[in-house]
N, C-alpha and C positions, 0 to 999 in steps of 0.2 A: 447333632441336635435334632430334635423331632420337628417335623413340618408343622407349620402354622395351620394348615388345614388338613382335612382327612384325605387320606390317600385314596384316590378313586379306584375302584375294584374292576372296572371294565375297561379293557384296552382294545384299539383297533385290531381286527383280524388281521390286516395286512398294514404295517406301518410305514409302508413306501410313499412318502410324500416329497420325493426328489423332483426338482423342476427340470431334471434331464440328464442323463436318462431317466424316463418316467416310469411310473407302475407299470406292470403288464397287465393285460387285460384280466378282468376276473375268470378265475378257474384255469388260467394259463399253467401249462407244464411244458417241461422239455419235448414231451411226446408230439407237441403241435408241430415240431420239425421233422417228424419222421419221413416226410414225402419229399424233403429238401432235394434239390437236383445237385447232390455234391459228387465229386469225382468226376465229373464231366465238363466240357467247355461249356461257359456262359453263350459261346458263339454257336453251338450247336442248335439244331431246330428246337430240342427240348428246352435248351437253356433260355434261348429268345422267347419261346412261349410263356416261360413264367414270368419274365420281364414285362412282356406285352400284356400279361394278364394283370401284373400290378398297375401298370398304366391305364389300362382301360377300366379296372375297377375303380381307381382312384377319382378317375373323371366322372365316372357315374355317380359315385357317392357324393361327391363334392359339387356336382352340377356343373362342372367347367363346361364353356360353351363349345359346340363341335368344331368351331373353326379356330379353337386356342389349341396349341401343341403341349404336352405335359411329358418331361424327360427326366431320367433317372441319371444324375450326375455324380462326381467324387465330392468328399470332403464335407458331408453333412450340409447343413444350411448355410453355413459359412462359405462353402466351397461354391454352392449355387448363387449366393449373394455377389461374391467376388467375380464369377463369371460375369454377371450382368453388368457390375461396376466397369471392369476392364474391357469388354466387349463392346458397350453401347456409348457410353459417356464421353462427352467432349464435343459433340456436334453442338449442341446448344447450351447456354447458360444453365447451371444447376440450383435448386434449392435442396437442401438437405435439413431433413428433421431430427433433432436429437434430444431425447428427455432421458435417457439411462445409459446403461454401459455400452450396450450392443450398437445403440445409435452413435455413441461416441467413437466406437471403433471404425464404424463406416466413415465419419468423419475424417478421422485420421488417415484412413486409407485415400480418400479423395484429396484432402489437403497435402499430406506429407509424401504419399508415393505416386498418386497419378498427377497431384500438382496442377490440377484445374484451375485456370485462372479466374474463369468468371463464375465463382461459387459463393452463394450466399448460404449461412448457417443459421436455422431456426433453433435455439435452445430454449430449454425450460427445465427447472431442478426437479431432483426426485419428486413425486407425487403430482406434477402438473404435466400439461401439455403446452408446446408452442402455440401461438395465436395461429390456428389455423386460416383464418381469413386474410392472413398475410402471405400466404403461398401463392406464387406466380406460375399459372400453368401454361403458360408460353414457355417457361422453362422445362427441363426434366426435373423430376421431383423424387426424391429417395426417402423412404420412411419406414418406420414399423408400424405394423397393425396394433400389436401388442408388446409393450415393454416387458420383456421376462424377469428382469430385474428390479422393477419398480412396480409391477402390478397395475400400470396405468396403460390404458387401450384409447385407440380412437373410438368415439362413440359410434360412428356410422361412416358410411361413404358422401353423405349428402355435401360436404365441403369439397369435393373432388369434381372439377368442372368436366362435364359431359364434352366439351368442345375444345378440350385442351389440344395444343400445339406439341408439346412435349410429352416424353413417357414418364409414367408412374411405376416405380420400381419399388415393390413392397416386400421387406422381410416380415413373413407372417407366420414363422415357424412354431409358435405358441397360440396361435389363433386358428388356424386351418384343422378343421374336424370338430371345433368347438364354439365358433362364433360364424355368423352369416358374412359371407365374403361377397360383396359385389363386384362380380367379374368384369362386368361393362365398364367399371371406373379403374381397373387396374391392368396394367400392361404386361408386367412382370412379377409373378408372386413366387417366392422360394419359401421352402420349409422342408423338415427332416421327419423320417418315421419316428425318431425317438421320443417326440413330443406327445401328443395328444392320443396317437396310435399306441404308446408304449412300446415301440419297435426298437431294434437295435442301432448301434451308432454308426457313424463315418459315410452314409449314404444321405445324399441331398435330392431334392426334387425342384425343378424349375418349370413354370407356366408360363407360356409366351402368348400374348395376344396377336393378331396379324398386323397391328402397328409396330409391335417389337420385332415381328421377324422381318418387316420392310426394313426398319432400322438396320438389322444385321446384315441384309441384304445389300444394302447401298451405300453404308457408311464403312468405311476403313479407319479404324483409330490410329493415331499417329505413335503407336507404341507397338513393340514385340508381344506379341501373345503366346505364352507355353500352351502346349497342346492341351493341357488339362481345362484352358479356359476356351478353348474355340469351339463355338457354336456353328460357325459359317465357314466356308472355304470357296475360294474363287468366285464370291459374289452370290454363293447359294446357301442357303441353312443346310446343316448336316442332318438331313432328315432321319437317318438312322437311330439317333439319339432318342428321338420321339417314337419308336417302333421297337425299342428293346436291345438296340445294338449300342451298347455304353461305351463310353469313352477309354475307360478302363475296365479292369476285371473286378467285377463285384462279388460281395460274399452271396452265395446262394442259399447260405443259413438264414442270413438277414433277410434276403428275398422272400424266402419261406415264411419268416416271421411277419413280414409285411402283408403277406397275402393271409395270414391267420388274423392279424388286426382287422383287415379289411371286411373278411367274412364276418368276423364278431360283430363290426360296425353294422353291417347289413342286417345282422340277425337281431339287432335292438333297434331296428327301425330307421337306419341309414342316417344322414346328417340330423334330420329333427331329433331322433333319439340320442345322438352324441351331444347335441347343444342342449338337450332337456337335462341330462346327467351333469354336466359340467355347471349349468346355470343352479340345479338344485344343490350342489357343493358349496357355490358362493352363497346362496340363500341361507343355508345352515350357518356359516361363518358370520353373515351378516346379522341374523339374530342374536348370536352370541356376542358381537361387539357392540350392539346396542345396550346390553346389560353390562358390559364391561367397564371397570372403574380404571383400567391401564392400559389398554389395548384399542388402537383404532385403526382403520384403514391407511394405508400410506397414500393412496389415490385420493386427492381431495373432493372430488365430485363423483356422486353415485354413479352418473352415466359412464364414467370412465374407468370403473373398477372392473379389473379383469375377473373372468370366470376360470381361468387355467393357473396363472403365477399369481395367488393371492398374498399380497405383502401387507404385513401388518407392522406398525411403529408403536412403541411403547410411551405414553403420554403421562404415566404417574409422575406427579412433581418430584418424588423421591428420585427417580430415575433421570429426569431431565436435568436435574441439579448436580448430578455427576460429571465428573470430566470426561471428555470423549474417550480417552482410554478405558476408564471405568465402565462407560456404557458399552462399550465393546466386549469387555470382559463378562459383563452380565449377561449380555445376549448369547455368548458363545457357551457360558454355563448353563443356560436354559437348554440349548440346542444338545449338550453333551449329556445332560441329565436325561432328557427324552429318549436320545439314542441308548443309554444305559439302561433304562427301564423297557426299552425294546417297545416304545409308544410310538416315536416318529424318528424316522431316519433322514438325514440332510435337510433339516428344517431351518438352519440358520440362513439369514439374509445374504445376498450376494456380497462377496468381499467389498466391492466398491460402492455398495448402498448403504445408506444409514442403518446403524445397527437395529435389529428386529427380528421378525419371524417370516419366512416365507413357505406358504403351504401349496402344494401342487394340487390343483381341485379338477383337472382334465377329467375326461369321459372315463378312463380306465380306474378312477378312484370311487370306491362306494360312498355315497353320503353317510351310511351307518358309521364307517371308519372315521370320517369327518367328526360325526356328532359324539364318538367315542373319545376323540383326540381333546376336545375342547376343554373339559373339566381336568385334563391333563396340565394343559397350559396354565390354567389359574393355579394349580397346586405347585407346578415348577416355579412359576414366577412367584409365587410367596415365598416359596422354601428360599430361592436364591436371593431375594430381598432381605429375608431375615438373617440368611448367613452371611450377607455382605453388610448389613448394618451392625451386627454382632462384631465382625471383625474391625469395623472402622471405630467401634467405641472403645 
């Protein structure tokens, strides 16, 4: 049947809106990897130099304090978070915050695997944050800066105590390079290249404050630690990790790609330029949402809206009256049509999130592509609605 709205004529030049791995930087091609240090040992002088350059450039662009360590670790952001949880937790009681899927994963690790007895879980449903005023900073605190599967972020670091006793351990993978990170309020920060830099997968980054280093050097957790999780040995930080001497073999193609992303970031004005691009993407969608009769932000409060993983819910009464199964089918149809039209790839909400749309708005995405996408959302939703209504009648 014909579409209820006129089919848009302009498509995004790059329909890459996946929330991970994310869009490559504008103008990227495989030729960006031509200087990759392949066929050589990552432990050779040249290999270590490449890894160290990533470390130093990352610290420079992000404004990481000089006395913080930044290291490249295995298994993406997940590996970096696991290293922190398994290596540092257990000395103090723990507060862990969860308001979306990945936060829930860290809860499972702490409760089911580490089995830490003195743990307090502060939860909130999709679209909301837990009550941040309830956090006890005499405890260790684990939280995400930005909920990749909910589009809900903490608004700032004002709620974090400067005179805290415990460590703050922050999964910031979809926030770093797109949002202001108050380093003085955070003791462990983790991320991966595959988010805002648009880098390749499987490599993580962990950033440690002096307080985190002290914990590693003075606390021995009552559990075995696999080699991949070890950040300290015999009461001393393994400094090589933070100088380019990685725990396991990294992909030097991925390292070269990370360097390319960092050079591009510097060319557009560093961190302020990255943040500005991402905020412009959020602003374009917010303008459209204001006029939409069927879509709203999943994040309930404007100050908690993510500018990277921008999650939308469908509020049209026709849709909300559907069964949960039919709602899921509708959202999947929308994503499938957008992909078939080569308008938007991988735009469905995360599998455990409420049915809807998730648009990556990180710095590697052009605002003009976001603007070209929005009429297609209206057209596709109207088309799917008409088709499902006709099938039900």
